[in-house]
C-alpha positions in Angstrom: 0.0 0.0 0.0 1.5 3.4 -1.0 1.8 6.0 1.7 -0.4 9.0 1.6 1.2 12.2 0.3 2.7 14.2 3.2 1.2 17.3 4.6 3.1 20.5 5.1 3.0 19.7 8.8 3.9 16.5 10.6 0.3 16.3 11.8 -1.5 16.0 8.4 -4.9 16.7 10.0 -3.9 20.2 11.1 -4.2 21.7 7.6 -6.0 19.0 5.6 -8.9 19.5 3.2 -11.3 16.6 3.9 -14.1 15.7 1.5 -17.3 14.4 3.0 -18.7 11.4 1.1 -22.4 10.6 1.6 -22.2 7.1 0.0 -25.9 6.8 -0.8 -25.7 9.8 -3.1 -22.1 9.9 -4.4 -22.1 7.3 -7.2 -24.0 4.1 -8.0 -21.8 1.3 -9.2 -24.4 -1.4 -9.7 -27.2 0.6 -11.2 -29.8 0.1 -8.5 -30.3 3.8 -7.8 -28.4 3.8 -4.5 -24.8 5.0 -4.3 -22.3 2.4 -3.2 -18.7 1.7 -2.5 -18.1 0.4 -6.1 -19.3 3.8 -7.3 -16.9 5.6 -5.0 -14.0 3.5 -6.1 -14.8 4.2 -9.7 -14.8 8.0 -9.0 -11.6 8.2 -6.9 -9.8 9.9 -9.8 -12.3 12.8 -9.5 -11.4 13.2 -5.8 -7.6 13.0 -6.5 -7.9 15.5 -9.3 -9.9 17.8 -7.0 -6.9 18.0 -4.7 -8.4 17.0 -1.3 -6.3 15.1 1.3 -8.8 12.8 2.9 -12.3 11.4 2.6 -14.8 11.2 5.4 -17.6 8.7 4.9 -20.9 9.1 6.6 -22.1 5.7 8.0 -21.7 2.8 5.6 -22.6 0.1 8.1 -25.5 -2.3 8.2 -28.6 -0.2 8.9 -32.3 0.0 8.3 -31.6 3.5 7.0 -34.3 5.1 9.1 -32.0 8.1 9.7 -29.7 8.0 6.7 -27.4 5.3 8.2 -27.1 7.0 11.6 -29.1 4.1 13.0 -26.4 1.4 13.0 -27.3 -2.2 13.3 -23.8 -3.7 13.0 -20.5 -1.7 13.1 -18.4 -4.6 11.7 -20.4 -5.1 8.5 -21.2 -2.9 5.5 -24.8 -2.4 4.5 -25.6 -4.6 1.5 -26.9 -1.6 -0.3 -23.4 -0.2 -0.3 -21.3 -3.3 -0.7 -19.2 -5.6 1.5 -16.5 -5.4 4.1 -14.1 -6.6 1.5 -15.0 -3.7 -0.8 -14.6 -1.3 2.1 -11.1 -2.6 2.7 -10.2 -2.3 -1.0 -11.6 1.2 -1.1 -9.4 2.2 1.9 -6.4 0.7 0.3 -7.0 2.2 -3.2 -7.6 5.6 -1.7 -4.4 5.4 0.2 -2.6 4.4 -3.0 -3.5 7.8 -4.5 -2.7 9.8 -1.4 -6.2 9.9 0.1 -6.8 9.0 3.7 -10.1 7.6 4.9 -12.1 8.7 8.0 -15.1 6.6 9.1 -18.1 7.7 11.1 -18.9 6.4 14.6 -22.4 7.0 16.2 -21.7 6.2 19.9 -24.9 7.8 21.4 -27.3 5.3 20.0 -27.7 2.2 17.8 -30.5 0.9 15.6 -33.5 -0.8 17.2 -32.5 -3.7 14.9 -29.1 -4.0 16.7 -28.6 -7.4 18.3 -28.2 -5.8 21.8 -31.6 -4.0 21.6 -33.4 -7.0 20.3 -31.9 -9.0 23.2 -33.0 -6.2 25.6 -36.6 -6.3 24.3 -36.7 -10.1 24.7 -35.0 -10.2 28.1 -37.5 -8.0 30.0 -37.4 -5.5 32.9 -34.4 -5.7 35.2 -32.3 -7.7 32.8 -28.6 -7.1 32.2 -29.4 -6.7 28.5 -31.7 -3.7 29.3 -29.0 -2.2 31.5 -27.0 -1.3 28.3 -29.8 1.1 27.4 -32.0 3.5 29.3 -35.1 1.5 30.2 -37.3 2.9 32.9 -40.8 2.5 34.3 -43.1 5.4 33.5 -44.6 8.0 35.7 -48.3 8.3 36.5 -50.6 6.0 38.3 -50.1 3.2 35.8 -46.8 4.2 34.3 -48.5 5.7 31.4 -46.4 8.9 31.3 -42.8 9.1 30.1 -40.0 8.9 32.8 -39.0 12.5 32.2 -39.6 15.5 29.9 -36.4 15.6 27.9 -36.7 17.4 24.6 -35.8 15.5 21.4 -32.9 16.4 19.1 -35.6 15.9 16.4 -39.2 16.9 16.9 -41.4 14.7 19.1 -41.0 12.6 22.2 -37.8 11.1 23.5 -39.4 8.0 25.1 -41.2 5.0 23.7 -43.1 2.4 25.7 -42.7 -1.3 25.0 -45.4 -3.9 25.5 -44.2 -4.9 29.0 -44.8 -1.3 30.2 -41.3 0.0 30.4 -40.0 3.0 28.4 -36.7 3.4 26.6 -34.9 6.7 25.8 -34.1 7.9 22.3 -32.9 11.4 21.9 -33.5 11.1 18.1 -36.0 8.7 16.5 -37.7 5.7 18.3 -35.6 3.5 16.0 -32.4 4.9 17.6 -32.3 3.8 21.3 -29.7 5.6 23.4 -26.9 3.5 24.9 -26.1 3.7 28.6 -22.5 4.8 28.7 -22.1 4.0 32.4 -22.3 0.3 31.4 -18.9 -1.4 30.9 -20.1 -3.4 27.9 -20.8 -0.2 26.0 -17.4 1.2 26.7 -15.7 -2.1 25.7 -17.7 -2.5 22.5 -16.9 0.9 21.2 -13.2 0.5 22.0 -13.2 -2.8 20.1 -15.0 -1.1 17.1 -12.4 1.6 17.0 -9.6 -1.0 16.8 -11.5 -3.0 14.2 -11.5 0.0 11.8 -8.0 1.3 12.6 -6.7 -2.2 11.9 -8.3 -1.9 8.5 -6.3 1.2 7.6 -8.6 4.1 8.4 -6.8 7.3 9.3 -9.4 8.7 11.6 -12.9 8.6 13.1 -15.6 11.2 13.0 -17.7 11.1 16.2 -21.4 11.8 15.8 -23.3 13.8 18.5 -20.1 13.7 20.5 -21.4 15.7 23.5 -24.5 13.6 24.1 -23.2 10.2 25.3 -23.3 10.5 29.1 -26.7 11.1 30.8 -27.7 12.3 34.3 -28.0 9.0 36.2 -31.3 10.2 37.9 -32.8 11.2 34.6 -33.9 14.5 36.2 -36.3 16.7 34.2 -34.9 19.3 31.8 -35.1 22.9 32.9 -34.1 25.6 30.4 -31.0 27.5 31.5 -30.2 25.3 34.4 -26.7 23.7 34.5 -25.5 21.1 34.2 -27.7 20.0 31.3 -29.0 16.5 32.0 -27.7 15.0 28.8 -25.4 17.5 26.9 -21.8 17.9 27.8 -21.6 16.2 31.2 -18.2 16.1 32.7 -18.0 12.3 32.7 -17.9 12.2 28.9 -14.2 13.2 28.9 -13.2 9.9 30.5 -14.6 8.2 27.4 -12.6 10.3 25.0 -9.4 9.9 27.0 -9.7 6.2 26.7 -10.4 6.5 23.0 -7.4 8.8 22.5 -5.1 6.1 23.9 -6.4 3.7 21.2 -6.0 6.3 18.4 -2.5 7.0 19.5 -1.7 3.3 19.2 -2.5 3.4 15.5 -1.6 7.0 14.7 -5.3 7.8 14.1 -7.2 11.0 14.6 -10.6 12.1 15.8 -13.0 14.9 14.7 -16.0 15.4 17.0 -19.4 16.7 16.2 -19.6 19.1 19.2 -22.4 21.6 19.2 -21.7 23.8 22.2 -22.1 27.6 22.7 -19.7 27.8 25.6 -16.1 28.3 24.1 -14.4 27.1 27.3 -16.3 23.9 27.5 -16.0 23.3 23.8 -12.2 23.6 24.1 -12.1 20.8 26.8 -12.9 18.2 24.1 -9.7 19.3 22.3 -7.2 18.9 25.2 -4.1 17.0 24.2 -5.3 13.7 25.6 -8.8 13.9 24.0 -10.0 14.7 20.5 -7.7 16.1 17.8 -10.3 18.4 16.2 -14.0 19.3 16.4 -16.4 20.7 13.8 -16.9 24.5 13.8 -20.6 24.9 13.6 -20.7 28.6 14.5 -18.9 29.3 11.2 -21.2 27.0 9.2 -24.3 28.7 10.7 -23.0 32.3 10.4 -24.8 34.6 8.0 -23.0 36.3 5.0 -22.3 39.4 7.0 -18.8 40.9 7.4 -19.0 41.7 11.1 -20.6 38.4 12.1 -18.1 36.5 10.0 -15.1 38.3 11.4 -16.2 37.8 15.0 -17.0 34.2 14.4 -13.5 33.7 12.9 -11.9 35.5 15.8 -13.9 33.5 18.4 -13.1 30.2 16.7 -9.3 30.9 16.7 -9.5 32.2 20.3 -11.3 29.1 21.6 -8.8 26.7 19.9 -5.7 28.6 21.0 -5.5 27.5 24.7 -5.4 23.8 23.7 -3.3 24.4 20.6 -5.8 22.6 18.4 -6.4 23.6 14.8 -9.7 25.2 13.8 -11.9 23.4 11.3 -14.0 25.3 8.7 -17.0 24.0 6.8 -19.8 25.7 4.8 -22.2 22.8 4.5 -22.8 19.2 5.3 -25.4 16.4 4.8 -27.7 18.1 7.4 -27.5 21.7 6.2 -29.1 23.7 3.4 -26.7 24.0 0.5 -24.5 27.1 0.5 -25.5 28.4 -2.9 -29.2 28.3 -1.8 -28.7 29.6 1.7 -26.5 32.6 0.7 -29.2 33.7 -1.8 -31.8 34.2 0.8 -32.8 37.2 2.9 -31.6 35.3 6.0 -28.3 33.8 5.1 -27.7 32.1 8.4 -28.6 28.5 9.2 -30.9 27.2 11.9 -32.8 23.9 11.9 -35.7 25.6 13.6 -36.3 28.1 10.8 -36.2 25.6 7.8 -39.5 26.0 5.9 -40.9 25.1 2.5 -41.0 27.8 -0.2 -38.3 30.1 1.2 -37.3 32.3 -1.8 -33.7 32.4 -2.9 -31.7 34.3 -5.5 -29.6 31.5 -6.8 -27.3 33.7 -8.9 -26.5 35.8 -5.9 -26.1 32.8 -3.7 -23.7 31.1 -6.1 -21.6 34.3 -6.4 -21.4 34.4 -2.6 -20.6 30.7 -2.4 -17.7 31.1 -4.7 -16.3 33.9 -2.5 -16.9 31.9 0.6 -14.9 29.0 -0.9 -11.8 31.2 -1.1 -12.4 32.7 2.3 -12.7 29.3 3.9 -9.7 27.8 2.2 -7.5 30.8 3.2 -8.3 30.5 6.9 -5.9 28.8 9.3 -6.6 25.1 10.0 -8.4 22.3 8.2 -11.4 22.5 5.8 -14.3 20.0 5.3 -15.9 20.0 1.9 -19.3 18.4 1.5 -19.8 16.4 -1.8 -21.4 18.6 -4.5 -20.2 21.9 -3.0 -17.4 21.8 -5.5 -20.1 21.7 -8.2 -22.1 24.6 -6.7 -25.1 22.4 -6.2 -28.2 24.2 -4.9 -30.7 22.8 -2.4 -33.2 20.6 -4.3 -36.9 20.7 -3.8 -38.0 17.1 -3.1 -41.5 16.1 -4.1 -43.6 15.4 -1.0 -44.1 11.8 -1.9 -40.4 11.2 -2.2 -39.2 12.8 1.0 -37.5 10.2 3.3 -35.9 12.3 6.1 -37.5 11.6 9.5 -37.0 15.3 10.5 -39.8 16.1 8.0 -42.2 13.6 9.4 -41.5 14.3 13.0 -42.1 18.0 12.4 -45.6 17.3 11.3 -44.6 18.2 7.7 -43.5 21.8 8.4 -39.8 21.1 8.1 -38.7 20.1 4.5 -36.0 17.9 6.0 -32.5 17.3 4.9 -33.0 15.4 1.7 -32.6 18.5 -0.5 -28.8 18.5 0.2 -28.5 14.7 -0.3 -29.7 14.4 -3.9 -27.4 12.1 -6.0 -24.5 13.9 -7.7 -24.5 14.7 -11.5 -21.4 13.3 -13.3 -22.2 13.2 -17.0 -24.7 15.7 -18.4 -26.0 13.5 -21.2 -26.1 10.2 -19.4 -29.2 8.7 -17.6 -29.5 10.0 -14.0 -26.7 12.4 -15.1 -24.2 9.6 -14.8 -25.0 8.8 -11.2 -26.0 5.3 -12.1 -29.2 3.5 -12.9 -32.3 5.3 -14.1 -34.2 6.0 -10.9 -32.0 7.3 -8.1 -33.2 6.9 -4.5 -33.9 10.7 -4.4 -35.0 12.4 -7.6 -32.6 14.8 -9.4 -34.0 18.2 -10.5 -34.7 18.7 -14.2 -31.8 21.1 -14.5 -29.2 18.9 -12.7 -27.2 18.3 -15.9 -26.0 21.9 -15.9 -24.0 21.0 -12.8 -22.4 17.8 -14.1 -18.7 17.1 -13.6 -18.0 16.6 -17.3 -19.7 19.9 -18.2 -17.9 21.9 -15.5 -14.5 20.3 -16.2 -14.7 21.9 -19.7 -15.7 25.3 -18.4 -12.9 27.6 -17.1 -15.4 29.7 -15.2 -17.2 26.8 -13.4 -17.4 26.2 -9.7 -15.4 23.0 -10.1 -12.6 24.8 -12.0 -12.5 27.3 -9.2 -12.2 24.7 -6.5 -9.6 22.7 -8.3 -7.5 25.9 -8.8 -8.0 26.9 -5.2 -7.0 23.5 -3.8 -4.0 23.3 -6.0 -2.8 26.7 -4.8 -3.6 25.9 -1.2 -1.4 22.8 -1.4 1.4 24.5 -3.3 1.6 27.7 -1.3 3.3 27.2 2.1 1.5 30.2 3.6 -1.9 28.4 3.6 -3.2 25.8 6.0 -2.3 25.8 9.7 -0.6 28.9 11.1 -1.2 32.5 12.0 -3.3 35.1 10.3 -3.4 38.9 10.6 -6.4 41.2 9.9 -5.7 44.1 7.6 -7.3 47.5 7.8 -10.3 47.5 5.3 -13.3 49.5 4.3 -16.7 48.7 5.8 -18.1 45.4 4.6 -14.7 44.1 3.6 -12.7 41.3 5.2 -8.9 41.3 4.5 -6.2 39.3 6.1 -2.7 38.1 5.5 -1.1 34.7 5.9 2.5 33.8 5.9 4.8 34.2 2.9 3.0 37.3 1.7 -0.4 35.8 1.0 -3.5 38.0 1.3 -7.2 37.2 1.1 -9.7 40.0 0.5 -13.5 39.4 0.5 -15.9 42.1 -0.5 -19.3 41.8 1.3 -20.2 45.5 0.7 -22.6 46.8 -1.8 -20.0 48.4 -4.1 -16.6 47.8 -5.6 -13.5 48.3 -3.4 -9.8 49.0 -4.0 -7.4 46.1 -3.4 -4.4 46.5 -1.2 -0.9 46.8 -2.8 0.2 43.5 -4.2 2.6 42.0 -6.7 0.3 39.4 -8.2 -3.3 38.1 -8.3 -3.3 34.4 -7.6 -7.0 33.6 -7.9 -10.3 35.4 -7.8 -13.8 34.0 -7.2 -15.1 36.1 -10.1 -13.9 38.7 -12.6 -12.4 41.9 -11.2 -13.8 45.2 -12.5 -12.1 46.8 -15.5 -10.3 49.3 -13.2 -9.0 46.5 -11.0 -11.4 46.9 -8.1 -13.0 44.0 -6.4 -16.8 43.7 -7.1 -19.4 42.9 -4.3 -19.6 39.3 -3.1 -16.2 38.5 -4.6 -13.0 37.2 -3.0 -9.4 37.3 -4.2 -6.1 35.8 -3.2 -3.1 38.1 -3.7 0.6 37.9 -3.3 1.8 41.0 -1.5 
């Protein structure tokens, strides 16, 4: 197996660009309408040509796919819709052979209700050791008819489901995703074994889903808004889990990235101490509106909260849960919040795409690592999914008010003239919009002004220029509505979020711009540029 190409730093993850693969929608190798590992293997040349350093795969394990694979039935097998364990091992090896590391997804908070442990727990009955691996409790009320507590769901709806023998079990997400009891030694041992299983198969790292939710208040006390500690988010005991995990990762040279949604910067940083996780997702930046002051303060806050633990920041514009960047940035409210997602929100796609191009250069110029969600390099917009084709449980649990997350999960377009735009088969699991061919990889590859061409050029420069990636940045004086900063080796990034053109600072060369400069050399609105000072 060939070694991955070296990073500019000894710790590759500090400045890597990591591409998120949602396997179900990436490429379909067998023509059944569902993306699979064979499809990914066939498209590895696209990822190598794009210029990313690693691939993060959302769950590819055996699953009923009630929640897009985040309801895992077996961590040691691949879902048949995606392929086999042998194919996964070949994919890891083939990716490594062309310099691409692989990161897998672990979902430690819960499993599928089809997992062998939960099926055993249902059969074993109240008081059994099998049920102790989960949170089974008698209900409240005269006949136990009320849930054990009032905890709010991470999705809409209740967090407790009653089984026929009268007990209730906890699920912070859907009823098909029962929460594990992390105070039980079996749960700790099982996940440590799963980590070793995948590290021994050559993965470079692990992304940890819902990383702050694992440990729960042992008394399951009711939730009171604003009262700390929260009964199930960010309890202190969770750090013991990640210290034990870090010891395993260090055995294999592996890395972790945590999905940690926390508003408290100091508590967020605790997850990134040297003996815990290597990195964590930066959701404040992802949710930030396209506003100069908000963006600058978010960037400053991010760097400040990482500095005490010497961890690199991560930057991401979109993922498999979030409205596509080109669509979001074309709306009156350019921020992101799950609570505000609604059908029929108007968007100016031309404006949103222009801003998404500028945001790409901004993001790739910041210190640290970058996560790129599949299809962002194509400028894909959020798709409107017909009501009878929506599959996301967030839609159904909201009573139909939330459009769900399927709109950012539509299968990718590869060849403009091929059936299903080259995704594979003729009827993909989610329908592609009628104009999807305009975004196809083959069409964009031939267009010097396409989003794909921009990303390829930006990623090539980011890899070639030693001033990018991890390191320091310095803000420059700039006009209102303009973000300007320098990196090492004379590199400068300027982003114009104002309503009119702005003068560029003195420079020797223009390396790359997200759109054409004005005839007089000024930077138009919603445009970014990389300069050499």
